[in-house]
N, C-alpha and C positions, 0 to 999 in steps of 0.2 A: 831601315824597313818602315819605320814610322813616317818618315818623310815621303816615301813613295805612296803610301796610303793617302796621305793628305793631298799629294799631287793628283792622284787618280780621282779623289773626291772633288777636287777643284775643277778638273777637266769635265767630270760628269755633271757637276753643277752648272758649268758654263753651257754644256750641250743641252741640258734640260731647259735652261733659261732661254737659249736660242730657239728651241723648238716651240716653247710656250709662246714666246714673242711672235714667231711666225704664224702660229695658229690663231692667236688673238688678232693680229693684223689682218690676216686673211678673212676671218669671220666678220670682223668689223667692216671691212671693205664690201663684203657680200651683203651684209645687212643694210648698209648705207645705200648701196646700189639698188637693192630691192625696194627700199623705202622711197627713194627718189623716183624710180620707175613707176611705182604704184601711185604716187601723188600726181605725176604727169598723166598717167592713165585716167585717173579720176577727173582731172581738169579737162582733158580732151573729151572724155565721154560727156561731161556736163555741157560743154559748149557746142559739141557737134550734134548732140541729140536733137536740139530744136531745129537745126538746119536740115538734118537727114530725115527725121520722122515726118516733118510737115511735107517734104517733097515725096516721100514714099507712100505715106498713108494720109492724104489730105481728107478723104472722106471720114476715116476713123477719128481723126483729130476734130473735124467739124461736128461729129456726133458725140464727142466726148468719150469715146472708147479708149483712146490713147491720149495721155497728157502731152502737150506740145513742149512743156518745160519739165525737165528732170530735176528732182530735189537732190541736194548734196548727199543725203543718206542713201537714196536710191542709186546715185552714181557710184558711191562706195561699194554698195552691194553688187552692182553690175560689174564693177572693176574686179571684185573678188571672183565672181563667176567667170569672167573673161580670163583672168589669170589662171584659175584652176583648169579651165578647158584648154588653154593654150600651152599647158605643160610647165608651169612655173615650178611645180614640185620636182619634176625630173631635172630641170635646170639647176635648182638648188642642190639636189642630191649630187649631181655631177660636179658642181663647184666645190662642195665639201669633200668629195672623194679625191679631188686633185691634190689635196694637201699632202 
């Protein structure tokens, strides 16, 4: 009887370890994917801004109403706004619920 308890405990320990490992791996993958995507979005916004804004709003740029060059901090803020508006929250919730 004592051996069967130990066997059950070992099986449960292995199962818990397996589930924790899967959850940590999945969470890490999601966070790394999110971070890489966010960095790419910031870089793209930074370099596309000067190209698009000057073409769309040449008069506003000439008058100084809109900066032709986007700062890195403004690009990060804009990336956060774009991410929130595009539904990153729902994507992350869906990814975590698939576990």
